[in-house]
DRENPA-3360 file (N, C-alpha, C; in nm, 2 decimals, always signed):
BEGIN
1 = MVMRWVLS = -11.74/-28.23/-1.87/-11.63/-28.30/-1.80/-11.50/-28.21/-1.82 ~ -11.49/-28.16/-1.93/-11.37/-28.07/-1.96/-11.38/-27.95/-1.86 ~ -11.50/-27.91/-1.84/-11.53/-27.80/-1.76/-11.49/-27.83/-1.61 ~ -11.52/-27.95/-1.58/-11.48/-28.00/-1.44/-11.33/-28.00/-1.43 ~ -11.27/-28.06/-1.53/-11.13/-28.07/-1.52/-11.06/-27.93/-1.52 ~ -11.11/-27.84/-1.60/-11.06/-27.70/-1.60/-11.08/-27.64/-1.47 ~ -11.20/-27.65/-1.41/-11.23/-27.59/-1.28/-11.14/-27.66/-1.17 ~ -11.12/-27.79/-1.19/-11.04/-27.86/-1.09/-10.90/-27.82/-1.10;
9 = FIGKKLLG = -10.85/-27.81/-1.23/-10.71/-27.76/-1.25/-10.69/-27.62/-1.20 ~ -10.78/-27.53/-1.23/-10.77/-27.39/-1.19/-10.79/-27.39/-1.04 ~ -10.87/-27.46/-0.98/-10.90/-27.47/-0.83/-10.77/-27.51/-0.76 ~ -10.70/-27.62/-0.82/-10.58/-27.67/-0.76/-10.47/-27.56/-0.77 ~ -10.47/-27.50/-0.88/-10.37/-27.39/-0.90/-10.39/-27.28/-0.81 ~ -10.52/-27.24/-0.80/-10.56/-27.13/-0.71/-10.53/-27.16/-0.57 ~ -10.57/-27.29/-0.53/-10.55/-27.33/-0.40/-10.40/-27.33/-0.37 ~ -10.32/-27.38/-0.46/-10.17/-27.38/-0.44/-10.12/-27.24/-0.43;
17 = LLLTTTVG = -10.17/-27.15/-0.52/-10.13/-27.01/-0.52/-10.17/-26.95/-0.39 ~ -10.29/-26.97/-0.35/-10.34/-26.92/-0.22/-10.26/-26.97/-0.10 ~ -10.23/-27.10/-0.10/-10.15/-27.16/+0.00/-10.01/-27.10/+0.01 ~ -9.95/-27.09/-0.11/-9.82/-27.03/-0.12/-9.82/-26.88/-0.08 ~ -9.92/-26.81/-0.12/-9.93/-26.67/-0.08/-9.95/-26.66/+0.07 ~ -10.03/-26.74/+0.13/-10.06/-26.74/+0.27/-9.93/-26.77/+0.35 ~ -9.86/-26.87/+0.31/-9.74/-26.91/+0.38/-9.63/-26.80/+0.36 ~ -9.62/-26.75/+0.24/-9.53/-26.64/+0.22/-9.56/-26.52/+0.30;
25 = AALAGTGV = -9.69/-26.48/+0.31/-9.73/-26.37/+0.39/-9.70/-26.39/+0.54 ~ -9.73/-26.51/+0.58/-9.70/-26.55/+0.72/-9.55/-26.54/+0.75 ~ -9.47/-26.59/+0.66/-9.33/-26.58/+0.68/-9.28/-26.43/+0.68 ~ -9.34/-26.36/+0.58/-9.30/-26.22/+0.57/-9.35/-26.14/+0.70 ~ -9.47/-26.17/+0.74/-9.52/-26.11/+0.87/-9.43/-26.14/+0.99 ~ -9.39/-26.27/+0.99/-9.30/-26.31/+1.10/-9.17/-26.24/+1.09 ~ -9.12/-26.22/+0.97/-9.00/-26.15/+0.96/-9.01/-26.00/+0.99 ~ -9.12/-25.94/+0.95/-9.14/-25.80/+0.99/-9.16/-25.79/+1.14;
33 = WHFQGGKI = -9.24/-25.88/+1.19/-9.26/-25.88/+1.34/-9.13/-25.89/+1.41 ~ -9.05/-25.99/+1.37/-8.92/-26.01/+1.43/-8.83/-25.89/+1.41 ~ -8.84/-25.83/+1.29/-8.76/-25.70/+1.27/-8.81/-25.59/+1.36 ~ -8.94/-25.57/+1.36/-9.00/-25.47/+1.44/-8.97/-25.49/+1.59 ~ -8.98/-25.62/+1.63/-8.94/-25.65/+1.77/-8.80/-25.62/+1.81 ~ -8.71/-25.64/+1.71/-8.57/-25.61/+1.73/-8.55/-25.46/+1.74 ~ -8.63/-25.39/+1.65/-8.62/-25.24/+1.65/-8.68/-25.18/+1.78 ~ -8.78/-25.24/+1.83/-8.84/-25.19/+1.96/-8.74/-25.22/+2.07;
41 = ARMERDHA = -8.68/-25.34/+2.07/-8.59/-25.38/+2.17/-8.47/-25.28/+2.17 ~ -8.42/-25.24/+2.05/-8.31/-25.14/+2.04/-8.36/-25.01/+2.10 ~ -8.48/-24.97/+2.06/-8.53/-24.84/+2.11/-8.54/-24.84/+2.26 ~ -8.59/-24.95/+2.32/-8.60/-24.96/+2.47/-8.46/-24.96/+2.53 ~ -8.36/-25.02/+2.47/-8.23/-25.02/+2.52/-8.17/-24.88/+2.51 ~ -8.19/-24.82/+2.40/-8.14/-24.68/+2.38/-8.20/-24.58/+2.48 ~ -8.33/-24.60/+2.50/-8.40/-24.52/+2.60/-8.35/-24.54/+2.74 ~ -8.33/-24.66/+2.78/-8.27/-24.69/+2.91/-8.13/-24.63/+2.93;
49 = QRMVEHSA = -8.05/-24.64/+2.82/-7.92/-24.58/+2.83/-7.93/-24.43/+2.84 ~ -8.02/-24.37/+2.77/-8.03/-24.22/+2.79/-8.08/-24.18/+2.93 ~ -8.17/-24.26/+2.98/-8.21/-24.24/+3.12/-8.10/-24.25/+3.22 ~ -8.01/-24.35/+3.20/-7.90/-24.36/+3.29/-7.80/-24.24/+3.27 ~ -7.78/-24.20/+3.15/-7.70/-24.08/+3.13/-7.76/-23.95/+3.19 ~ -7.89/-23.93/+3.17/-7.96/-23.82/+3.23/-7.95/-23.82/+3.38 ~ -7.97/-23.94/+3.44/-7.97/-23.95/+3.58/-7.83/-23.92/+3.63 ~ -7.73/-23.97/+3.57/-7.59/-23.94/+3.61/-7.56/-23.79/+3.60;
57 = AANARLQA = -7.61/-23.73/+3.49/-7.59/-23.58/+3.48/-7.66/-23.50/+3.58 ~ -7.78/-23.55/+3.61/-7.86/-23.48/+3.72/-7.80/-23.50/+3.85 ~ -7.74/-23.61/+3.88/-7.67/-23.64/+4.01/-7.55/-23.55/+4.02 ~ -7.47/-23.54/+3.91/-7.35/-23.45/+3.91/-7.39/-23.31/+3.93 ~ -7.50/-23.26/+3.87/-7.55/-23.12/+3.90/-7.59/-23.10/+4.04 ~ -7.66/-23.21/+4.10/-7.70/-23.20/+4.24/-7.58/-23.19/+4.33 ~ -7.48/-23.28/+4.30/-7.36/-23.28/+4.39/-7.28/-23.14/+4.38 ~ -7.28/-23.09/+4.26/-7.22/-22.95/+4.24/-7.29/-22.85/+4.31;
65 = AIAKGDRL = -7.43/-22.85/+4.31/-7.51/-22.75/+4.38/-7.49/-22.77/+4.53 ~ -7.48/-22.89/+4.58/-7.46/-22.91/+4.72/-7.32/-22.85/+4.76 ~ -7.22/-22.88/+4.68/-7.09/-22.83/+4.71/-7.09/-22.68/+4.71 ~ -7.15/-22.62/+4.61/-7.16/-22.47/+4.60/-7.23/-22.41/+4.72 ~ -7.35/-22.48/+4.76/-7.42/-22.43/+4.87/-7.34/-22.44/+5.00 ~ -7.27/-22.55/+5.02/-7.18/-22.56/+5.14/-7.07/-22.45/+5.14 ~ -7.01/-22.43/+5.02/-6.91/-22.32/+5.01/-6.96/-22.19/+5.05 ~ -7.08/-22.15/+4.99/-7.14/-22.02/+5.01/-7.18/-22.01/+5.16;
73 = YLQLSETN = -7.24/-22.12/+5.22/-7.28/-22.11/+5.36/-7.15/-22.09/+5.45 ~ -7.04/-22.16/+5.42/-6.92/-22.14/+5.49/-6.87/-22.00/+5.48 ~ -6.88/-21.94/+5.36/-6.84/-21.80/+5.35/-6.93/-21.71/+5.43 ~ -7.06/-21.73/+5.42/-7.15/-21.65/+5.50/-7.13/-21.66/+5.65 ~ -7.10/-21.78/+5.70/-7.07/-21.80/+5.84/-6.95/-21.73/+5.88 ~ -6.85/-21.74/+5.80/-6.72/-21.67/+5.83/-6.74/-21.51/+5.83 ~ -6.82/-21.46/+5.74/-6.85/-21.32/+5.73/-6.93/-21.28/+5.86 ~ -7.03/-21.36/+5.90/-7.11/-21.32/+6.01/-7.02/-21.33/+6.14;
81 = TELRTEYE = -6.93/-21.42/+6.15/-6.84/-21.43/+6.26/-6.75/-21.30/+6.27 ~ -6.70/-21.26/+6.15/-6.61/-21.14/+6.15/-6.69/-21.02/+6.19 ~ -6.82/-21.01/+6.14/-6.90/-20.90/+6.17/-6.93/-20.89/+6.32 ~ -6.96/-21.01/+6.38/-6.99/-21.01/+6.53/-6.87/-20.97/+6.61 ~ -6.75/-21.02/+6.56/-6.63/-20.98/+6.63/-6.60/-20.83/+6.62 ~ -6.62/-20.77/+6.51/-6.61/-20.63/+6.49/-6.71/-20.56/+6.58 ~ -6.83/-20.61/+6.58/-6.94/-20.54/+6.67/-6.90/-20.55/+6.81 ~ -6.85/-20.66/+6.86/-6.81/-20.67/+7.00/-6.69/-20.58/+7.03;
89 = KATKEIEH = -6.60/-20.57/+6.94/-6.49/-20.48/+6.96/-6.53/-20.33/+6.96 ~ -6.63/-20.30/+6.87/-6.68/-20.16/+6.86/-6.76/-20.13/+6.99 ~ -6.83/-20.22/+7.04/-6.91/-20.20/+7.16/-6.82/-20.17/+7.28 ~ -6.71/-20.24/+7.29/-6.61/-20.22/+7.40/-6.55/-20.08/+7.39 ~ -6.52/-20.04/+7.26/-6.46/-19.91/+7.24/-6.56/-19.80/+7.27 ~ -6.68/-19.82/+7.24/-6.79/-19.73/+7.26/-6.80/-19.70/+7.41 ~ -6.80/-19.81/+7.49/-6.81/-19.79/+7.64/-6.70/-19.70/+7.69 ~ -6.58/-19.70/+7.63/-6.47/-19.62/+7.68/-6.47/-19.48/+7.62;
97 = LTTGKHCL = -6.53/-19.47/+7.50/-6.52/-19.34/+7.43/-6.64/-19.25/+7.45 ~ -6.75/-19.30/+7.50/-6.87/-19.22/+7.52/-6.88/-19.17/+7.67 ~ -6.96/-19.07/+7.69/-6.97/-19.01/+7.82/-7.10/-19.05/+7.89 ~ -7.20/-19.09/+7.81/-7.33/-19.12/+7.87/-7.42/-19.00/+7.88 ~ -7.38/-18.89/+7.81/-7.46/-18.77/+7.81/-7.59/-18.79/+7.73 ~ -7.70/-18.72/+7.77/-7.82/-18.72/+7.70/-7.80/-18.67/+7.56 ~ -7.86/-18.74/+7.47/-7.85/-18.69/+7.33/-7.99/-18.68/+7.27 ~ -8.08/-18.77/+7.30/-8.21/-18.77/+7.25/-8.31/-18.76/+7.36;
105 = GAAVVGVL = -8.40/-18.67/+7.36/-8.50/-18.66/+7.46/-8.61/-18.77/+7.45 ~ -8.71/-18.76/+7.54/-8.81/-18.86/+7.55/-8.90/-18.86/+7.43 ~ -8.93/-18.75/+7.37/-9.02/-18.74/+7.25/-8.95/-18.82/+7.13 ~ -8.82/-18.79/+7.11/-8.75/-18.86/+7.00/-8.74/-19.01/+7.03 ~ -8.71/-19.04/+7.15/-8.69/-19.19/+7.18/-8.83/-19.25/+7.17 ~ -8.94/-19.18/+7.20/-9.07/-19.24/+7.19/-9.10/-19.26/+7.04 ~ -9.06/-19.17/+6.95/-9.09/-19.19/+6.81/-9.01/-19.31/+6.76 ~ -8.88/-19.32/+6.80/-8.80/-19.43/+6.75/-8.85/-19.56/+6.81;
113 = DGTSSDTG = -8.91/-19.56/+6.93/-8.96/-19.68/+6.99/-9.10/-19.72/+6.93 ~ -9.16/-19.62/+6.86/-9.29/-19.64/+6.81/-9.40/-19.62/+6.91 ~ -9.37/-19.56/+7.02/-9.48/-19.54/+7.12/-9.56/-19.41/+7.10 ~ -9.50/-19.31/+7.03/-9.57/-19.19/+7.01/-9.63/-19.17/+6.87 ~ -9.60/-19.27/+6.79/-9.66/-19.27/+6.65/-9.67/-19.42/+6.61 ~ -9.74/-19.44/+6.50/-9.75/-19.57/+6.44/-9.66/-19.60/+6.33 ~ -9.53/-19.55/+6.34/-9.43/-19.57/+6.24/-9.38/-19.71/+6.23 ~ -9.40/-19.79/+6.34/-9.35/-19.92/+6.34/-9.20/-19.93/+6.36;
121 = LSVPEATS = -9.13/-19.82/+6.38/-8.99/-19.82/+6.40/-8.96/-19.86/+6.55 ~ -8.86/-19.92/+6.57/-8.82/-19.96/+6.71/-8.67/-19.97/+6.72 ~ -8.62/-19.93/+6.83/-8.48/-19.94/+6.86/-8.46/-20.02/+6.98 ~ -8.34/-20.08/+7.00/-8.32/-20.16/+7.12/-8.33/-20.07/+7.24 ~ -8.36/-20.14/+7.35/-8.36/-20.07/+7.48/-8.23/-20.00/+7.50 ~ -8.23/-19.89/+7.57/-8.11/-19.82/+7.61/-8.04/-19.91/+7.71 ~ -7.92/-19.95/+7.67/-7.84/-20.04/+7.75/-7.71/-19.99/+7.79 ~ -7.69/-19.86/+7.79/-7.56/-19.81/+7.82/-7.53/-19.84/+7.97;
129 = RPAATSAP = -7.40/-19.86/+7.99/-7.36/-19.88/+8.12/-7.32/-19.74/+8.18 ~ -7.35/-19.71/+8.30/-7.32/-19.58/+8.35/-7.16/-19.56/+8.34 ~ -7.13/-19.45/+8.28/-6.99/-19.41/+8.28/-6.97/-19.32/+8.40 ~ -6.84/-19.28/+8.42/-6.81/-19.20/+8.54/-6.89/-19.06/+8.53 ~ -6.90/-19.01/+8.41/-6.97/-18.88/+8.40/-7.11/-18.89/+8.34 ~ -7.17/-19.02/+8.34/-7.30/-19.03/+8.28/-7.41/-18.96/+8.36 ~ -7.52/-18.93/+8.29/-7.63/-18.87/+8.35/-7.70/-18.97/+8.44 ~ -7.77/-18.93/+8.54/-7.85/-19.02/+8.62/-7.96/-19.09/+8.54;
137 = PATDPHDR = -7.99/-19.21/+8.57/-8.09/-19.28/+8.50/-8.23/-19.21/+8.52 ~ -8.31/-19.22/+8.42/-8.44/-19.16/+8.43/-8.53/-19.24/+8.53 ~ -8.60/-19.18/+8.61/-8.69/-19.25/+8.71/-8.83/-19.24/+8.66 ~ -8.87/-19.14/+8.59/-9.00/-19.12/+8.53/-9.01/-19.19/+8.40 ~ -9.10/-19.29/+8.38/-9.11/-19.36/+8.25/-9.13/-19.27/+8.13 ~ -9.19/-19.15/+8.15/-9.21/-19.06/+8.04/-9.09/-18.98/+8.02 ~ -8.99/-18.98/+8.10/-8.87/-18.91/+8.09/-8.76/-19.00/+8.03 ~ -8.79/-19.07/+7.93/-8.69/-19.15/+7.87/-8.60/-19.07/+7.78;
145 = YATDTDIA = -8.48/-19.11/+7.77/-8.38/-19.04/+7.69/-8.28/-19.15/+7.64 ~ -8.20/-19.11/+7.54/-8.10/-19.19/+7.49/-7.96/-19.12/+7.51 ~ -7.87/-19.19/+7.55/-7.73/-19.13/+7.57/-7.65/-19.14/+7.44 ~ -7.54/-19.07/+7.44/-7.45/-19.09/+7.33/-7.40/-19.24/+7.32 ~ -7.39/-19.30/+7.44/-7.35/-19.44/+7.44/-7.46/-19.53/+7.37 ~ -7.58/-19.50/+7.41/-7.69/-19.58/+7.35/-7.69/-19.56/+7.20 ~ -7.68/-19.44/+7.15/-7.69/-19.41/+7.01/-7.57/-19.48/+6.94 ~ -7.45/-19.47/+6.99/-7.33/-19.53/+6.93/-7.35/-19.68/+6.93;
153 = GWIADAKR = -7.41/-19.74/+7.03/-7.44/-19.89/+7.03/-7.54/-19.92/+6.92 ~ -7.64/-19.84/+6.91/-7.74/-19.87/+6.80/-7.68/-19.86/+6.67 ~ -7.59/-19.76/+6.65/-7.53/-19.75/+6.52/-7.44/-19.87/+6.49 ~ -7.36/-19.92/+6.59/-7.28/-20.03/+6.58/-7.36/-20.16/+6.55 ~ -7.48/-20.17/+6.61/-7.57/-20.29/+6.59/-7.63/-20.28/+6.45 ~ -7.67/-20.16/+6.41/-7.72/-20.14/+6.27/-7.62/-20.18/+6.17 ~ -7.50/-20.14/+6.19/-7.39/-20.16/+6.10/-7.36/-20.32/+6.09 ~ -7.37/-20.39/+6.20/-7.35/-20.53/+6.20/-7.46/-20.60/+6.13;
161 = RHGECRAK = -7.59/-20.56/+6.16/-7.70/-20.62/+6.09/-7.70/-20.59/+5.94 ~ -7.66/-20.47/+5.91/-7.66/-20.44/+5.76/-7.55/-20.52/+5.70 ~ -7.44/-20.54/+5.76/-7.33/-20.63/+5.71/-7.38/-20.77/+5.69 ~ -7.46/-20.82/+5.79/-7.51/-20.96/+5.78/-7.61/-20.97/+5.66 ~ -7.70/-20.87/+5.65/-7.79/-20.87/+5.54/-7.72/-20.86/+5.41 ~ -7.62/-20.78/+5.40/-7.55/-20.77/+5.27/-7.48/-20.90/+5.24 ~ -7.42/-20.97/+5.34/-7.35/-21.09/+5.32/-7.45/-21.20/+5.27 ~ -7.58/-21.20/+5.33/-7.68/-21.30/+5.28/-7.72/-21.27/+5.14;
169 = LDALIAWH = -7.74/-21.14/+5.11/-7.78/-21.11/+4.97/-7.66/-21.14/+4.87 ~ -7.54/-21.11/+4.91/-7.43/-21.15/+4.83/-7.42/-21.30/+4.80 ~ -7.45/-21.38/+4.90/-7.45/-21.53/+4.89/-7.56/-21.57/+4.79 ~ -7.68/-21.51/+4.81/-7.79/-21.54/+4.72/-7.76/-21.50/+4.57 ~ -7.70/-21.38/+4.56/-7.66/-21.34/+4.42/-7.56/-21.44/+4.36 ~ -7.46/-21.47/+4.44/-7.36/-21.57/+4.40/-7.42/-21.70/+4.36 ~ -7.52/-21.75/+4.44/-7.58/-21.87/+4.41/-7.65/-21.87/+4.27 ~ -7.72/-21.76/+4.25/-7.80/-21.75/+4.12/-7.71/-21.72/+4.00;
177 = EEGVADHG = -7.61/-21.64/+4.02/-7.52/-21.61/+3.91/-7.44/-21.73/+3.87 ~ -7.39/-21.80/+3.97/-7.31/-21.92/+3.94/-7.41/-22.03/+3.89 ~ -7.54/-22.03/+3.94/-7.64/-22.13/+3.90/-7.67/-22.13/+3.76 ~ -7.66/-22.01/+3.69/-7.69/-22.00/+3.55/-7.59/-22.09/+3.47 ~ -7.46/-22.08/+3.51/-7.36/-22.16/+3.44/-7.37/-22.31/+3.49 ~ -7.39/-22.33/+3.62/-7.38/-22.46/+3.67/-7.50/-22.55/+3.63 ~ -7.62/-22.49/+3.62/-7.74/-22.57/+3.60/-7.79/-22.56/+3.46 ~ -7.73/-22.49/+3.38/-7.77/-22.48/+3.24/-7.91/-22.42/+3.22;
185 = R = -7.95/-22.33/+3.31/-8.08/-22.26/+3.30/-8.07/-22.15/+3.20;
% end
């Protein structure tokens, strides 16, 4: 009987201890879960804030890149307009300053046009306007020639095209040089 009482007493104590431990663990677990839930919520809030900040920074970089592109495009357009104006002025002066004399014979013109070799070189059609002292136009297709007017026109056109190419390359270089500072690359 004593044994029963001892076991019953120990069992009640163990049951009470077990119950107390279980309730305490549950409360502690709830507290930890609540603490972890709050920590996770803070982390999610911080992450969302960082995403907003990164998005705003990316938008600012995009707007700066668009503004820079617009500025460089405007500069390129202005340069091309200036080059075209200079070319037109030079073409008019060439008409008055050249005589229309033969400068290059058919063989040389054929090489430049790519018809007598596979060089791939080509020059614009001879478009000189007959000057008062210009040579008569060639009637035989094999007797092509280029006048001093043609050659001067080609040079003026090459100069304009070179200027346009240089302006495009300058704009690309400016984009990438400024891009290093602007985009943090």
